[in-house]
N, CA, C and O of each residue as an XYZ file, in Angstrom:
276
protein
N       0.861     -1.179      0.000
C       0.000      0.000      0.000
C       0.902      1.235      0.000
O       1.880      1.309      0.744
N       0.558      2.182     -0.834
C       1.362      3.388     -0.971
C       1.234      4.276      0.262
O       0.223      4.264      0.963
N       2.279      5.035      0.499
C       2.320      5.905      1.667
C       1.217      6.959      1.625
O       0.682      7.323      2.672
N       0.868      7.455      0.443
C      -0.181      8.466      0.358
C      -1.545      7.901      0.742
O      -2.362      8.614      1.325
N      -1.802      6.642      0.427
C      -3.071      6.030      0.820
C      -3.118      5.768      2.323
O      -4.173      5.900      2.944
N      -1.985      5.399      2.906
C      -1.930      5.202      4.357
C      -2.177      6.531      5.065
O      -2.911      6.588      6.051
N      -1.562      7.596      4.558
C      -1.766      8.915      5.149
C      -3.219      9.352      5.004
O      -3.786      9.945      5.922
N      -3.816      9.064      3.866
C      -5.218      9.421      3.646
C      -6.129      8.672      4.613
O      -7.075      9.252      5.145
N      -5.855      7.406      4.842
C      -6.643      6.623      5.799
C      -6.497      7.191      7.197
O      -7.484      7.301      7.923
N      -5.277      7.556      7.590
C      -5.059      8.147      8.918
C      -5.819      9.464      9.065
O      -6.428      9.720     10.104
N      -5.783     10.285      8.044
C      -6.510     11.559      8.095
C      -8.008     11.309      8.204
O      -8.692     11.988      8.970
N      -8.524     10.352      7.457
C      -9.951     10.046      7.519
C     -10.371      9.535      8.895
O     -11.457      9.863      9.373
N      -9.522      8.738      9.528
C      -9.830      8.251     10.874
C      -9.852      9.410     11.860
O     -10.759      9.501     12.687
N      -8.870     10.289     11.782
C      -8.811     11.438     12.690
C     -10.017     12.353     12.467
O     -10.616     12.833     13.429
N     -10.365     12.590     11.232
C     -11.523     13.441     10.937
C     -12.802     12.787     11.425
O     -13.692     13.470     11.931
N     -12.905     11.479     11.282
C     -14.088     10.770     11.769
C     -14.241     10.874     13.275
O     -15.346     11.095     13.772
N     -13.147     10.718     14.005
C     -13.187     10.859     15.462
C     -13.526     12.293     15.843
O     -14.334     12.525     16.743
N     -12.915     13.247     15.167
C     -13.176     14.650     15.460
C     -14.645     14.992     15.204
O     -15.273     15.690     16.000
N     -15.183     14.500     14.098
C     -16.587     14.780     13.780
C     -17.529     14.150     14.797
O     -18.534     14.757     15.167
N     -17.220     12.962     15.244
C     -18.092     12.331     16.241
C     -18.053     13.090     17.569
O     -19.078     13.213     18.240
N     -16.891     13.596     17.947
C     -16.806     14.397     19.174
C     -17.569     15.706     19.005
O     -18.268     16.142     19.919
N     -17.436     16.332     17.836
C     -18.157     17.576     17.580
C     -19.666     17.351     17.594
O     -20.402     18.152     18.171
N     -20.131     16.285     16.972
C     -21.565     16.002     16.935
C     -22.109     15.716     18.328
O     -23.227     16.114     18.655
N     -21.331     15.037     19.136
C     -21.748     14.783     20.516
C     -21.910     16.093     21.277
O     -22.880     16.267     22.014
N     -20.975     17.004     21.105
C     -21.076     18.313     21.752
C     -22.228     19.144     21.230
O     -22.877     19.866     21.987
N     -22.482     19.040     19.933
C     -23.585     19.796     19.351
C     -24.920     19.285     19.874
O     -25.811     20.074     20.187
N     -25.059     17.978     19.969
C     -26.300     17.403     20.482
C     -26.492     17.775     21.955
O     -27.623     17.969     22.401
N     -25.405     17.875     22.705
C     -25.500     18.232     24.120
C     -26.012     19.666     24.312
O     -26.689     19.952     25.299
N     -25.696     20.550     23.392
C     -26.183     21.939     23.459
C     -27.277     22.126     22.413
O     -27.155     22.979     21.533
N     -28.325     21.349     22.501
C     -29.308     21.168     21.431
C     -29.831     22.442     20.784
O     -29.632     22.596     19.579
N     -30.469     23.348     21.465
C     -31.093     24.424     20.674
C     -30.080     25.339     19.997
O     -30.365     25.910     18.944
N     -28.904     25.480     20.592
C     -27.911     26.390     20.020
C     -27.003     25.702     19.006
O     -26.291     26.364     18.252
N     -27.032     24.398     18.991
C     -26.129     23.663     18.126
C     -26.670     23.355     16.748
O     -25.936     22.822     15.915
N     -27.925     23.669     16.475
C     -28.494     23.334     15.174
C     -27.822     24.053     14.005
O     -27.567     23.411     12.986
N     -27.521     25.352     14.096
C     -26.807     25.980     12.971
C     -25.412     25.378     12.763
O     -24.961     25.219     11.628
N     -24.747     25.053     13.847
C     -23.417     24.448     13.740
C     -23.523     23.065     13.104
O     -22.654     22.667     12.327
N     -24.579     22.337     13.431
C     -24.788     21.020     12.848
C     -24.928     21.125     11.323
O     -24.414     20.279     10.591
N     -25.610     22.144     10.858
C     -25.728     22.360      9.414
C     -24.394     22.671      8.764
O     -24.097     22.154      7.687
N     -23.595     23.497      9.394
C     -22.273     23.840      8.858
C     -21.377     22.609      8.812
O     -20.678     22.381      7.824
N     -21.396     21.816      9.879
C     -20.585     20.592      9.927
C     -21.037     19.626      8.833
O     -20.204     18.968      8.209
N     -22.325     19.534      8.598
C     -22.829     18.642      7.555
C     -22.353     19.091      6.169
O     -21.968     18.254      5.353
N     -22.373     20.382      5.897
C     -21.923     20.890      4.599
C     -20.427     20.665      4.416
O     -19.995     20.235      3.346
N     -19.638     20.946      5.433
C     -18.186     20.735      5.354
C     -17.885     19.252      5.172
O     -17.014     18.888      4.381
N     -18.587     18.409      5.886
C     -18.397     16.968      5.744
C     -18.735     16.485      4.345
O     -18.037     15.635      3.790
N     -19.798     17.022      3.776
C     -20.177     16.655      2.413
C     -19.106     17.078      1.416
O     -18.761     16.299      0.528
N     -18.570     18.296      1.539
C     -17.513     18.747      0.639
C     -16.268     17.883      0.781
O     -15.637     17.532     -0.216
N     -15.914     17.540      2.009
C     -14.748     16.695      2.243
C     -14.946     15.327      1.591
O     -14.032     14.792      0.964
N     -16.132     14.774      1.742
C     -16.446     13.488      1.132
C     -16.317     13.554     -0.385
O     -15.757     12.646     -0.999
N     -16.831     14.621     -0.997
C     -16.768     14.757     -2.453
C     -15.327     14.894     -2.950
O     -14.971     14.324     -3.982
N     -14.501     15.642     -2.226
C     -13.109     15.818     -2.633
C     -12.373     14.482     -2.585
O     -11.650     14.135     -3.520
N     -12.554     13.739     -1.509
C     -11.875     12.454     -1.376
C     -12.377     11.476     -2.441
O     -11.575     10.777     -3.059
N     -13.682     11.417     -2.660
C     -14.244     10.511     -3.649
C     -13.762     10.867     -5.058
O     -13.425      9.974     -5.835
N     -13.725     12.140     -5.390
C     -13.270     12.554     -6.718
C     -11.793     12.227     -6.915
O     -11.389     11.804     -7.997
N     -10.998     12.420     -5.887
C      -9.561     12.145     -6.021
C      -9.302     10.651     -6.177
O      -8.493     10.257     -7.017
N      -9.954      9.828     -5.408
C      -9.706      8.395     -5.489
C     -10.259      7.790     -6.777
O      -9.758      6.763     -7.234
N     -11.258      8.393     -7.355
C     -11.867      7.832     -8.546
C     -11.439      8.464     -9.853
O     -12.007      8.138    -10.895
N     -10.454      9.359     -9.842
C     -10.070     10.084    -11.048
C      -8.885      9.384    -11.713
O      -7.759      9.465    -11.224
N      -9.139      8.701    -12.819
C      -8.091      7.969    -13.530
C      -7.099      8.919    -14.198
O      -5.923      8.585    -14.342
N      -7.564     10.095    -14.603
C      -6.663     11.038    -15.269
C      -5.581     11.531    -14.314
O      -4.416     11.628    -14.700
N      -5.949     11.842    -13.079
C      -4.946     12.255    -12.095
C      -3.950     11.142    -11.825
O      -2.756     11.399    -11.674
N      -4.429      9.916    -11.762
C      -3.533      8.780    -11.537
C      -2.556      8.614    -12.694
O      -1.376      8.331    -12.484
N      -3.050      8.789    -13.913
C      -2.187      8.670    -15.086
C      -1.066      9.698    -15.043
O       0.100      9.354    -15.232
N      -1.415     10.967    -14.794
C      -0.396     12.007    -14.779
C       0.550     11.845    -13.591
O       1.730     12.180    -13.692
N       0.053     11.346    -12.492
C       0.916     11.136    -11.336
C       1.953     10.058    -11.620
O       3.080     10.145    -11.131
N       1.594      9.053    -12.394
C       2.518      7.950    -12.668
C       3.408      8.199    -13.876
O       4.534      7.702    -13.901
N       2.955      8.946    -14.880
C       3.658      9.013    -16.166
C       4.307     10.344    -16.495
O       5.147     10.384    -17.394
N       3.978     11.413    -15.838
C       4.549     12.709    -16.184
C       5.713     13.003    -15.235
O       5.589     12.919    -14.013
N       6.840     13.350    -15.844
C       8.014     13.649    -15.030
C       7.856     15.016    -14.369
O       7.210     15.915    -14.908
N       8.450     15.146    -13.212
C       8.342     16.405    -12.460
C       9.526     17.295    -12.732
O       9.609     18.396    -12.188
């Protein structure tokens, strides 16, 4: 497994733990935490899309492997 994929997995685990702690805190402060919950959901969605697009993009993989730096 490549080092970049290991690093990506580590980042995803840390972000997952951080998000679960944030959501727990938001639920604990229920009426005031609803706007924050929306912001966290939007940021999480963008993060998910960036990771999914990067892992599924064959063109980026081609240039990463075949183009000299």
